[in-house]
C-alpha positions as CSV (number, residue, x, y, z in Angstrom):
1,M,-11.7,-13.7,161.6
2,K,-9.0,-15.2,159.6
3,K,-6.1,-16.5,161.7
4,K,-2.5,-17.4,160.8
5,T,0.4,-18.3,162.5
6,G,4.4,-18.2,162.4
7,I,7.4,-18.7,164.8
8,L,9.3,-17.1,166.8
9,A,11.5,-18.2,169.4
10,C,14.3,-17.5,172.8
11,M,16.6,-15.2,171.8
12,C,19.7,-16.6,173.9
13,C,23.0,-17.1,172.1
14,A,26.2,-14.5,172.7
15,L,26.9,-12.2,170.6
16,T,30.3,-10.6,170.8
17,A,33.3,-12.2,169.0
18,T,36.5,-12.9,170.9
19,A,39.3,-11.3,169.8
20,L,41.7,-14.2,169.3
21,L,44.2,-15.2,167.3
22,S,43.6,-17.4,164.7
23,G,44.6,-21.1,165.1
24,C,43.6,-23.6,162.7
25,G,44.5,-26.9,165.1
26,E,45.7,-29.8,163.4
27,N,46.3,-27.4,160.1
28,P,47.7,-30.0,156.9
29,A,50.3,-28.7,154.7
30,T,49.3,-26.3,152.2
31,D,52.2,-27.2,149.7
32,A,50.8,-28.9,147.3
33,N,53.5,-31.2,146.5
34,A,54.3,-31.8,150.0
35,F,50.5,-32.8,150.8
36,I,49.4,-36.2,152.8
37,P,46.3,-36.9,154.1
38,Q,47.0,-37.4,158.5
39,H,43.3,-37.3,159.9
40,T,41.3,-39.8,158.1
41,D,40.2,-41.7,160.8
42,V,38.5,-39.3,163.1
43,T,35.5,-40.7,164.3
44,A,32.1,-39.0,165.3
45,L,31.3,-37.9,169.1
46,D,30.0,-39.8,171.7
47,R,28.1,-37.4,174.0
48,P,24.4,-36.8,174.8
49,S,22.2,-35.6,172.3
50,E,21.1,-31.7,173.1
51,I,18.7,-31.8,170.4
52,F,15.3,-33.9,168.8
53,V,16.2,-35.4,165.6
54,K,14.1,-37.5,163.9
55,Q,15.2,-40.3,161.9
56,V,15.9,-40.5,158.5
57,E,15.7,-44.1,157.0
58,G,16.9,-45.5,154.6
59,L,20.0,-42.7,154.5
60,S,22.3,-44.5,152.5
61,E,26.1,-44.2,154.0
62,D,27.1,-42.1,150.3
63,F,24.5,-39.9,150.6
64,W,26.2,-36.3,151.1
65,L,26.5,-34.3,154.2
66,G,27.8,-31.3,153.3
67,V,28.3,-27.6,154.1
68,D,30.0,-24.8,151.6
69,V,32.4,-23.8,153.8
70,S,33.8,-21.3,150.7
71,S,34.5,-18.3,153.4
72,V,36.4,-20.3,156.0
73,I,40.0,-19.5,155.2
74,S,39.7,-15.2,155.2
75,E,37.3,-15.4,158.4
76,E,40.8,-17.3,160.3
77,E,43.2,-14.6,158.7
78,S,41.2,-12.4,160.1
79,G,41.0,-13.7,163.5
80,V,38.5,-15.8,163.9
81,V,38.7,-18.9,165.9
82,Y,36.7,-22.6,166.4
83,Y,36.1,-24.5,169.3
84,N,35.6,-28.1,169.7
85,E,32.3,-29.0,171.8
86,D,34.5,-28.5,174.5
87,G,35.5,-25.4,174.6
88,E,38.4,-25.9,173.0
89,Q,40.5,-24.9,170.2
90,Q,40.3,-27.2,167.1
91,D,40.6,-27.1,163.9
92,I,37.0,-26.4,162.4
93,F,37.5,-29.7,159.5
94,K,38.0,-32.1,162.6
95,T,35.1,-30.1,164.0
96,L,33.2,-30.8,161.3
97,K,34.0,-34.4,160.4
98,E,33.0,-35.4,164.5
99,N,30.0,-34.4,164.0
100,G,29.1,-36.5,160.4
101,V,29.7,-34.1,158.0
102,N,31.2,-35.7,155.0
103,A,31.7,-33.6,151.6
104,V,32.8,-30.4,151.3
105,R,31.7,-27.7,148.9
106,V,33.8,-25.0,147.9
107,R,33.2,-22.2,145.1
108,V,35.7,-20.6,143.0
109,W,36.0,-17.7,141.3
110,N,37.8,-16.7,138.4
111,N,40.4,-13.6,139.4
112,P,38.2,-12.6,142.4
113,K,40.6,-8.9,142.7
114,D,41.6,-6.0,141.3
115,E,44.1,-4.6,139.1
116,N,46.7,-4.2,142.5
117,G,45.3,-7.2,144.2
118,N,43.0,-6.7,146.2
119,S,40.4,-9.2,147.0
120,Y,36.9,-8.2,145.7
121,G,35.9,-10.4,149.2
122,G,33.3,-12.8,150.3
123,G,36.4,-15.2,151.2
124,H,38.8,-14.1,148.1
125,N,37.7,-17.7,146.5
126,D,40.2,-18.0,143.9
127,L,42.0,-21.3,142.6
128,E,44.6,-21.2,145.6
129,T,42.0,-20.4,148.1
130,A,40.0,-23.7,146.8
131,I,43.1,-25.7,147.0
132,T,43.6,-24.6,150.2
133,I,40.1,-25.7,151.6
134,G,39.7,-28.8,149.6
135,Q,43.2,-30.2,151.5
136,R,41.7,-29.8,154.3
137,A,38.7,-31.7,154.1
138,T,40.5,-34.2,152.0
139,D,42.1,-34.3,155.0
140,Y,39.9,-35.3,156.8
141,G,38.4,-37.9,154.2
142,M,35.4,-35.5,153.2
143,N,34.3,-35.8,149.8
144,V,35.1,-32.2,147.4
145,L,32.5,-30.8,145.7
146,I,34.0,-27.7,143.5
147,D,31.5,-25.0,142.5
148,F,33.0,-23.1,139.5
149,H,30.8,-20.0,138.9
150,Y,32.8,-19.0,136.1
151,S,32.8,-15.3,137.3
152,D,35.0,-13.4,138.7
153,F,32.6,-12.4,141.6
154,W,29.4,-14.0,143.2
155,A,26.7,-14.9,140.0
156,D,23.1,-15.9,141.2
157,P,19.8,-15.4,139.7
158,S,20.4,-11.5,139.8
159,K,23.6,-11.4,138.2
160,Q,25.8,-13.7,136.2
161,M,29.0,-11.7,134.6
162,S,31.5,-12.6,132.8
163,P,34.9,-13.0,133.8
164,K,37.4,-10.2,133.4
165,A,39.2,-12.2,130.8
166,W,36.1,-13.5,128.8
167,E,34.8,-9.9,127.6
168,G,34.4,-9.2,123.9
169,M,34.8,-13.2,123.5
170,S,32.1,-14.8,121.2
171,I,30.2,-17.4,122.2
172,E,32.6,-19.9,120.2
173,E,35.6,-18.5,121.9
174,R,34.2,-18.2,125.5
175,C,33.5,-21.9,125.3
176,E,36.8,-23.0,124.7
177,A,37.9,-20.8,127.1
178,L,35.3,-21.9,129.7
179,A,36.6,-26.1,128.6
180,S,40.5,-24.6,129.7
181,Y,39.6,-23.1,132.5
182,T,37.6,-26.0,133.9
183,K,40.7,-28.8,132.7
184,E,43.7,-26.4,134.3
185,S,42.2,-25.7,137.0
186,L,40.6,-29.4,138.1
187,N,43.8,-30.4,137.1
188,A,45.6,-28.3,139.8
189,L,42.9,-29.5,142.3
190,L,43.9,-33.3,141.6
191,D,47.8,-32.6,141.6
192,A,47.4,-31.1,144.9
193,G,45.0,-34.5,146.1
194,V,42.3,-32.9,146.8
195,N,39.4,-35.6,146.8
196,V,37.4,-34.0,143.8
197,T,34.3,-36.1,143.9
198,A,32.3,-33.7,142.0
199,V,32.4,-30.4,140.0
200,Q,29.4,-28.0,139.3
201,I,29.6,-26.3,135.8
202,G,27.6,-22.9,136.9
203,N,26.3,-21.6,140.3
204,E,22.2,-20.5,140.2
205,T,22.2,-20.0,136.5
206,T,18.4,-20.1,136.3
207,S,18.3,-17.0,133.8
208,A,22.2,-17.3,132.4
209,M,25.9,-18.0,133.0
210,S,29.1,-15.6,132.4
211,G,27.4,-13.0,131.3
212,V,25.5,-15.4,128.5
213,T,21.4,-14.4,128.3
214,A,20.3,-16.6,125.4
215,W,19.3,-19.8,126.5
216,N,20.6,-22.1,123.5
217,Q,24.9,-20.7,124.1
218,V,24.5,-21.3,127.7
219,T,23.5,-24.9,127.1
220,Q,26.6,-24.5,125.1
221,L,28.3,-23.6,128.0
222,F,27.3,-26.2,130.1
223,S,28.3,-28.2,127.0
224,S,32.0,-27.3,127.3
225,G,32.3,-27.3,131.2
226,C,30.6,-31.2,131.4
227,N,33.0,-32.3,128.2
228,A,35.7,-30.5,130.3
229,V,35.4,-32.8,133.2
230,R,34.6,-35.7,131.6
231,E,38.3,-35.8,129.6
232,I,39.8,-34.9,133.1
233,S,37.7,-37.5,134.9
234,Q,38.3,-41.1,132.5
235,E,41.8,-40.9,134.1
236,K,40.4,-41.1,137.5
237,E,39.1,-45.0,138.9
238,H,36.5,-43.0,140.4
239,P,34.8,-41.0,138.3
240,I,34.2,-36.9,139.1
241,Q,30.6,-36.6,139.1
242,I,28.6,-33.2,137.1
243,A,26.0,-31.1,138.6
244,L,23.9,-28.1,136.8
245,H,23.0,-25.8,139.6
246,F,19.3,-24.0,139.4
247,T,17.1,-22.3,142.3
248,N,13.1,-21.4,143.0
249,P,12.3,-25.0,142.5
250,E,9.0,-23.2,143.8
251,N,8.3,-22.9,140.3
252,S,7.7,-26.8,139.3
253,A,7.2,-26.2,135.7
254,Q,10.3,-24.2,134.9
255,Y,12.7,-26.7,136.6
256,L,10.9,-29.1,134.4
257,S,11.6,-26.9,131.3
258,Y,15.6,-26.6,132.4
259,A,15.7,-29.9,132.6
260,K,13.9,-31.1,129.1
261,S,16.4,-28.5,127.4
262,L,19.3,-30.0,129.2
263,D,18.1,-33.5,127.3
264,A,17.2,-31.8,123.9
265,A,20.4,-29.9,123.8
266,G,22.4,-33.2,125.0
267,V,24.0,-32.0,127.8
268,D,26.3,-34.5,129.3
269,Y,25.7,-34.0,133.2
270,D,25.0,-36.2,136.4
271,I,23.2,-34.4,138.8
272,F,20.3,-31.3,138.5
273,A,21.4,-29.9,142.0
274,S,19.0,-27.1,143.3
275,S,18.8,-24.6,145.9
276,Y,16.4,-24.7,148.8
277,Y,16.0,-22.0,151.4
278,P,12.8,-22.5,153.0
279,Y,12.0,-18.7,153.7
280,W,11.6,-18.2,149.6
281,H,11.3,-21.7,148.3
282,G,8.0,-22.9,148.3
283,T,7.2,-26.6,150.1
284,L,9.4,-29.3,150.4
285,E,6.2,-31.8,149.3
286,N,6.8,-29.9,146.4
287,L,10.8,-29.7,146.3
288,T,10.6,-33.9,146.3
289,K,7.6,-34.1,143.7
290,T,9.8,-31.9,140.8
291,L,13.2,-33.7,141.2
292,N,11.7,-36.9,141.7
293,T,10.3,-36.2,138.0
294,I,13.5,-34.6,136.8
295,A,15.6,-37.9,138.3
296,T,12.6,-40.5,136.7
297,T,12.0,-38.3,133.1
298,Y,15.3,-38.1,132.7
299,N,17.5,-40.9,135.0
300,K,19.5,-38.3,136.6
301,K,20.7,-38.0,140.4
302,V,19.7,-35.3,142.0
303,M,20.8,-32.8,145.7
304,V,20.2,-29.3,147.4
305,A,23.9,-27.9,146.7
306,E,22.3,-25.1,149.1
307,V,20.2,-25.2,152.1
308,S,20.5,-23.0,155.3
309,Y,18.3,-21.6,158.2
310,C,18.1,-19.1,161.2
311,Y,18.5,-20.0,164.7
312,T,18.5,-16.0,165.8
313,F,17.5,-12.8,164.0
314,E,20.2,-11.1,166.1
315,D,23.2,-9.4,163.9
316,G,26.7,-10.2,165.5
317,D,28.9,-7.7,163.4
318,G,26.7,-4.5,162.9
319,F,26.6,-5.1,159.1
320,G,22.8,-6.5,158.6
321,N,21.2,-10.0,157.8
322,S,19.7,-11.0,154.5
323,V,17.4,-12.5,156.9
324,G,15.9,-11.0,159.9
325,E,13.0,-9.9,162.1
326,G,10.9,-8.2,159.8
327,S,11.8,-9.8,156.7
328,I,9.3,-10.8,154.1
329,C,9.5,-14.5,153.9
330,E,8.1,-17.4,155.2
331,F,9.6,-18.8,158.8
332,P,8.6,-22.7,158.9
333,Y,10.2,-24.0,162.1
334,A,11.2,-22.5,165.2
335,V,14.7,-19.3,164.5
336,S,16.2,-21.8,167.1
337,V,18.8,-24.1,167.4
338,Q,16.6,-26.9,167.0
339,G,14.2,-24.9,164.5
340,Q,18.3,-25.1,162.3
341,A,18.4,-29.3,162.7
342,D,14.7,-29.5,162.2
343,C,15.1,-28.1,158.7
344,I,18.6,-29.6,157.9
345,R,16.8,-32.6,158.8
346,D,13.7,-32.3,156.5
347,V,15.6,-31.2,153.8
348,T,17.5,-34.5,153.8
349,A,14.9,-36.2,154.5
350,A,13.3,-34.7,151.0
351,V,16.3,-35.4,148.8
352,A,16.5,-38.9,150.5
353,S,12.8,-39.6,149.4
354,C,14.2,-39.6,145.9
355,G,15.6,-43.4,146.5
356,D,18.9,-43.3,145.1
357,A,18.6,-40.9,143.0
358,G,18.9,-38.5,146.0
359,V,22.9,-37.9,146.8
360,G,22.7,-35.1,149.1
361,I,22.9,-31.7,150.5
362,F,25.1,-28.8,150.9
363,Y,24.3,-26.7,154.4
364,W,25.4,-22.9,152.8
365,E,28.5,-21.1,154.6
366,P,27.6,-22.6,158.6
367,A,31.1,-20.9,159.6
368,W,30.3,-17.4,158.5
369,I,30.5,-15.7,161.9
370,P,31.3,-12.2,163.1
371,V,35.1,-11.2,162.4
372,P,36.3,-10.1,166.1
373,G,36.6,-6.1,167.4
374,N,35.1,-4.2,169.5
375,S,33.4,-1.3,166.6
376,Y,32.1,-1.4,163.2
377,A,35.5,0.5,162.2
378,V,37.9,-2.2,163.8
379,R,35.5,-5.3,161.5
380,E,35.8,-3.3,158.8
381,E,39.2,-3.0,158.5
382,L,39.7,-6.9,158.7
383,W,36.7,-7.7,156.0
384,E,39.0,-5.1,153.7
385,T,42.3,-6.9,154.4
386,Y,41.4,-10.2,154.0
387,G,38.0,-10.4,152.3
388,S,36.0,-12.0,155.2
389,G,32.9,-9.4,154.2
390,W,30.4,-10.3,151.5
391,A,31.9,-7.9,149.7
392,S,35.2,-4.6,150.5
393,S,35.2,-1.5,148.6
394,Y,37.4,-3.2,145.9
395,S,34.4,-4.6,144.3
396,A,33.2,-1.5,142.8
397,S,35.7,-2.4,140.3
398,Y,34.0,-5.2,138.6
399,D,30.4,-5.2,140.0
400,P,29.8,-1.2,140.8
401,K,25.9,-1.7,141.4
402,D,25.8,-4.0,144.1
403,A,28.8,-4.8,145.9
404,G,30.3,-2.0,145.5
405,K,27.7,0.1,147.0
406,Y,26.7,-2.3,149.3
407,Y,30.0,-4.1,150.7
408,G,30.5,-5.1,153.9
409,G,30.7,-8.0,156.6
410,A,29.1,-11.2,156.9
411,S,25.2,-11.1,156.2
412,W,24.7,-14.7,157.4
413,D,26.5,-15.0,161.0
414,N,22.5,-15.5,162.3
415,Q,22.3,-19.1,160.2
416,A,25.7,-20.0,160.8
417,L,26.0,-23.4,162.7
418,F,28.7,-22.0,165.0
419,D,27.4,-19.0,167.3
420,F,29.2,-15.7,167.0
421,E,32.3,-16.4,169.0
422,G,33.1,-20.2,167.0
423,H,31.9,-22.7,168.9
424,P,29.2,-25.2,167.3
425,L,26.0,-25.0,167.7
426,A,24.0,-28.1,169.3
427,S,22.3,-28.3,165.5
428,L,25.7,-29.4,163.7
429,S,25.3,-32.7,165.6
430,V,22.2,-33.2,163.2
431,F,24.2,-34.4,160.1
432,R,26.0,-37.6,163.0
433,Y,22.1,-38.0,163.9
434,L,20.2,-38.3,160.5
435,A,20.7,-42.2,160.1
436,T,20.0,-43.3,163.8
437,G,17.6,-40.5,165.3
438,A,18.2,-38.9,168.9
439,E,16.1,-37.1,172.2
440,T,17.2,-34.6,174.2
441,T,15.4,-33.2,177.7
442,L,11.8,-31.7,176.6
443,R,11.7,-27.8,176.8
444,P,10.0,-25.2,175.3
445,D,11.4,-23.9,172.3
446,A,9.8,-20.6,170.3
447,A,6.1,-19.3,170.9
448,Q,3.9,-18.8,167.4
449,D,3.5,-15.7,166.2
450,T,-0.6,-15.1,164.9
451,E,-2.1,-13.4,162.7
452,L,-6.1,-12.0,162.8
453,T,-8.0,-10.5,160.0
454,F,-11.4,-8.6,160.6
455,R,-13.5,-6.5,158.9
456,I,-14.9,-3.4,159.9
457,G,-17.4,-3.7,162.6
458,E,-16.1,-7.0,164.1
459,E,-15.2,-7.3,167.4
460,I,-11.5,-7.6,168.1
461,T,-10.1,-9.6,170.4
462,L,-7.0,-10.7,171.3
463,P,-6.0,-14.2,172.5
464,E,-5.4,-14.4,175.9
465,K,-3.1,-17.4,175.3
466,A,-0.6,-18.1,172.3
467,T,1.1,-21.3,171.3
468,V,4.3,-22.4,172.4
469,I,6.1,-24.9,170.6
470,Y,8.4,-27.4,172.2
471,N,11.8,-28.8,170.8
472,D,10.2,-32.1,169.9
473,G,7.6,-30.3,167.5
474,S,4.8,-30.5,169.9
475,T,2.5,-27.6,170.6
476,G,0.7,-26.2,173.9
477,E,-0.6,-23.0,175.0
478,L,0.8,-20.7,177.5
479,P,-0.6,-17.4,178.6
480,V,0.8,-14.6,176.7
481,T,0.9,-10.6,177.8
482,W,0.4,-8.4,174.6
483,S,2.0,-4.9,174.6
484,G,0.9,-2.1,172.4
485,A,-2.2,-0.6,171.5
486,K,-5.4,-1.9,172.7
487,A,-8.5,-4.0,170.8
488,E,-10.9,-0.7,171.3
489,D,-8.1,1.5,170.1
490,I,-7.3,-0.3,167.0
491,A,-11.2,-0.7,166.6
492,A,-12.1,2.9,166.8
493,A,-8.4,3.4,164.0
494,G,-10.3,1.7,161.5
495,V,-8.8,0.1,158.7
496,G,-5.0,-0.8,158.3
497,D,-2.6,-3.4,160.1
498,Y,-1.4,-3.2,163.3
499,V,1.2,-4.8,165.8
500,L,1.4,-5.9,169.3
501,N,4.5,-7.3,171.0
502,G,3.5,-10.3,173.2
503,T,5.9,-12.6,175.9
504,V,5.6,-15.4,177.4
505,E,7.1,-17.0,180.2
506,T,7.9,-20.3,181.4
507,D,10.1,-22.2,183.8
508,G,12.0,-18.6,184.0
509,V,12.4,-18.1,180.1
510,K,10.7,-15.6,178.0
511,F,9.7,-16.1,174.6
512,S,8.8,-13.7,172.2
513,C,6.3,-13.7,169.6
514,N,3.9,-11.0,167.5
515,C,0.2,-10.7,166.9
516,L,-0.3,-9.3,163.6
517,I,-3.7,-7.6,163.4
518,H,-5.4,-7.0,160.0
519,V,-8.6,-4.5,159.4
520,L,-9.7,-4.5,156.2
521,D,-13.0,-3.8,154.6
522,L,-16.4,-4.6,153.9
523,N,-15.9,-7.4,151.0
524,F,-18.3,-9.3,148.4
525,V,-15.1,-10.9,146.8
526,E,-15.5,-14.5,147.6
527,N,-12.1,-16.0,148.0
528,Y,-10.7,-12.7,147.7
529,S,-6.9,-13.6,147.9
530,F,-7.4,-16.8,146.7
531,E,-6.6,-18.8,150.1
532,G,-9.3,-21.1,149.9
533,D,-9.5,-24.5,148.4
534,D,-12.3,-24.0,146.5
535,T,-11.5,-21.5,143.7
536,S,-14.6,-22.1,141.1
537,M,-15.8,-18.8,141.0
538,W,-12.7,-17.6,139.6
539,V,-13.1,-17.2,135.8
540,I,-8.8,-17.4,133.9
541,T,-8.8,-16.5,130.3
542,D,-6.3,-17.0,128.3
543,V,-6.7,-14.2,126.3
544,S,-4.5,-15.2,122.9
545,G,-3.6,-19.0,124.0
546,T,0.2,-17.6,124.6
547,T,0.4,-17.5,128.4
548,D,2.1,-20.7,129.7
549,E,1.5,-20.1,133.4
550,A,-1.7,-17.9,134.8
551,Y,-2.2,-19.8,138.4
552,I,-2.9,-19.8,142.2
553,I,0.3,-20.2,143.3
554,D,1.5,-21.2,147.9
555,K,4.2,-18.4,148.0
556,G,4.1,-16.3,150.4
557,T,6.9,-14.2,149.7
558,D,4.7,-13.2,146.8
559,A,1.4,-13.2,148.6
560,V,-0.2,-9.6,150.4
561,T,-2.4,-11.5,152.1
562,G,-1.9,-14.7,153.4
563,T,0.2,-17.2,151.5
564,K,-1.6,-17.6,148.0
565,S,-1.9,-15.3,144.9
566,M,-2.9,-15.2,141.6
567,H,0.8,-16.0,139.8
568,F,1.8,-15.4,135.7
569,Y,4.7,-16.3,133.7
570,S,4.8,-17.4,130.5
571,T,8.2,-17.7,128.6
572,K,5.6,-16.0,125.5
573,E,3.6,-13.3,125.5
574,V,1.2,-13.2,129.2
575,E,-2.1,-12.4,128.2
576,F,-4.8,-13.3,130.2
577,T,-8.0,-12.2,132.5
578,V,-9.1,-13.1,136.1
579,E,-12.6,-12.0,136.9
580,Q,-16.0,-13.1,139.2
581,T,-18.9,-12.1,138.6
582,V,-20.8,-11.1,142.0
583,T,-24.6,-11.4,142.7
584,G,-26.8,-10.2,145.4
585,L,-25.3,-6.8,146.0
586,E,-27.5,-4.2,147.5
587,P,-27.9,-2.0,144.8
588,G,-25.7,1.2,145.2
589,T,-22.4,2.0,144.7
590,Y,-19.4,0.2,145.0
591,Y,-15.5,0.8,144.5
592,F,-13.1,-2.1,143.4
593,Q,-9.6,-2.4,143.8
594,I,-6.4,-4.9,144.1
595,T,-3.0,-5.5,144.5
596,L,-0.1,-6.5,142.3
597,H,3.8,-6.3,142.0
598,G,6.2,-8.2,139.4
599,G,8.5,-7.4,136.6
600,D,10.4,-8.3,133.7
601,A,7.9,-6.5,132.2
602,P,9.7,-3.7,129.3
603,E,6.2,-3.6,127.5
604,Q,2.6,-4.0,129.5
605,D,-0.9,-3.4,129.1
606,M,-2.1,-4.1,132.5
607,Y,-5.5,-2.6,133.9
608,I,-8.6,-3.8,136.7
609,Y,-12.1,-3.5,135.8
610,A,-15.7,-4.2,136.4
611,I,-19.2,-4.6,134.3
612,A,-22.4,-3.2,136.0
613,D,-25.8,-2.4,134.4
614,G,-24.0,-2.4,131.4
615,E,-21.4,-0.3,131.9
616,T,-17.7,-0.9,131.7
617,Y,-15.2,1.2,134.1
618,T,-11.6,0.4,134.4
619,A,-8.0,1.6,135.8
620,P,-4.8,1.2,134.6
621,T,-2.0,-0.2,136.4
622,D,1.3,-1.7,135.8
623,V,4.3,-3.7,137.1
624,D,7.8,-2.5,137.7
625,G,9.6,-4.8,140.4
626,W,9.2,-7.3,143.2
627,T,6.8,-6.0,146.2
628,N,6.8,-3.0,144.8
629,Y,3.1,-3.0,145.2
630,R,0.1,-0.9,142.8
631,S,-3.1,-1.0,144.5
632,P,-5.3,0.3,141.1
633,R,-8.9,1.5,142.3
634,I,-12.2,1.8,140.5
635,E,-14.3,4.4,142.4
636,A,-18.5,4.8,141.7
637,I,-19.2,1.5,140.3
638,T,-23.6,1.4,140.8
639,T,-25.6,-1.1,140.5
640,T,-29.1,-1.1,140.1
641,D,-29.8,-5.0,139.7
642,G,-27.6,-6.4,142.6
643,T,-24.3,-7.8,139.9
644,I,-21.5,-6.8,139.1
645,T,-18.7,-8.4,137.9
646,V,-14.8,-7.0,138.5
647,G,-11.6,-8.7,137.4
648,A,-7.9,-7.8,135.9
649,H,-6.7,-7.8,132.6
650,I,-3.1,-8.8,132.2
651,K,-0.9,-8.0,129.2
652,S,3.1,-8.4,129.1
653,S,6.0,-8.9,126.6
654,P,7.7,-12.5,127.1
655,S,9.1,-13.6,130.8
656,S,7.6,-10.9,132.3
657,W,5.9,-12.4,135.8
658,G,4.0,-11.4,138.7
659,N,1.1,-11.9,141.7
660,L,-1.8,-10.4,141.9
661,D,-3.6,-10.7,145.6
662,D,-6.5,-8.9,147.9
663,F,-9.3,-8.2,145.1
664,I,-11.8,-5.7,146.9
665,L,-15.2,-5.2,146.4
666,A,-17.2,-2.7,148.9
667,P,-19.5,0.1,149.2
668,V,-18.5,3.4,148.9
669,G,-17.7,5.0,152.6
670,T,-17.1,1.8,153.9
671,E,-13.1,2.6,154.7
């Protein structure tokens, strides 16, 4: 029997946004020529902590404790009101400053509007909006990081679209246009009095930028942007730092290849920046190791440009959340306010552990909360009018395949640092406690999920207690009540996955948790899902000497069972086999199957195989997308000497990738 745990928290947040008129409190002037900083003397709040915070030792005063509040203007225009800890309406920038935030990141799109001037949504982050946000941050003495996407709308690993005005340009023309746009925009920001401390050249440019996919041309675009910033920066007393931004740090080899190629191309930048979302991006230990290697090898500073975590699974605006209960991802912290704070603290510590090279973190969109309205239709009108949803219907003219189909509200409201009505959560205060640490009253914070695995014929028993996580990170066990199918019903139902809902009650507070039960076939493959540390039973053969990467990866979102799987990726052609020889079997007939998924393989030749009594059996398979699982199967493998070799042969085109898991060899008729 195998046991795995996850975490769920008490759900006790407000769900209805209050329909009040927007008010920014002490808004600074928005006229660029008249802008004068007014509130740089704001100090941190002096009140008891509501969260536990473990001190981050050696945290520099210059470390950027930042937030990305790019959606805030459109939120306020839609009627969202932000409050302080006393429940008083207050300029959100003052609230951020009081809670220890010292830097603000803001994205900039070239032209996020259709031909009639309608906003694509997502905060309508054109240059004018960036100037307004930058001025308000500067007004409170904060550093400002400008995040140029070099696109007219969202740029991320899945899409890097060219600005409309740059369509059809050669790479030389595009480099010139990017440099001119960067200089003009940066000068406008500086002339408006914005304290531009750093500039990001592109956003999550893992695969492309501005519609350009050839990496040697992408590095040319990087250089054009970096050189443009250097030209403007030389006139400033303090040089503007230049960041390049990537994602998927769990793939450390790929990250190191980026850094190497940037160095080889002579790209003149200062900071290697990474996104890090704990749901998808591996361990913090891997993040620190990878960033440290880049910092020391290439003499670069490092930072986390985007991080966030959910405090609830509830949805505040009816649109649905990017991360929710049932999402295919890991939840390494409690889904609670304390869990949010723990995430921010740990990511800060991970970057700070890089020493002087670690310069900061930015929490992504802590103010993106539901717009007011007592119905979806009312909120939708606000999203369309003010661009406060992630995308509006007007975006279809630019991005018809994604934003134009799935436009709507805020999919991030359950990851904000303000509740659905605009009141700051206690997790916002983590920034002011990072350097010193903080304590509060000890109380239960979450109940852990439990995952159990049984084989056919094993007795199925349910745990009588669930593990409870306290807000200081300690654990205990309390009685749990399960609802749903009974153990004997599950045993009778046979192979499959079953979920039971549990309730833990303590001090009048109820916590929910789940018990996920896997009932599996008999299986004679040793370490069948790669979870065990001993992998000596597996033989991996690089068939043609071309595969860059074929190894066991610990990433729960790519695994079928547990968190590990056999991962492959190559910048060149992929061709390898992974196999195991099973001995000591009873003579008889067996079947063999695996489960896999993957993508980016226009050319592929994949199959599983089994060898027994001198005969080879095969079954074809393929990959066509993440979590589009295939389970190829070979029936009727006969052995008389009790030995069967099972394996998979993977051959596919360059840049293809995938994950293999759950290798099963079992007697026919045991399902």
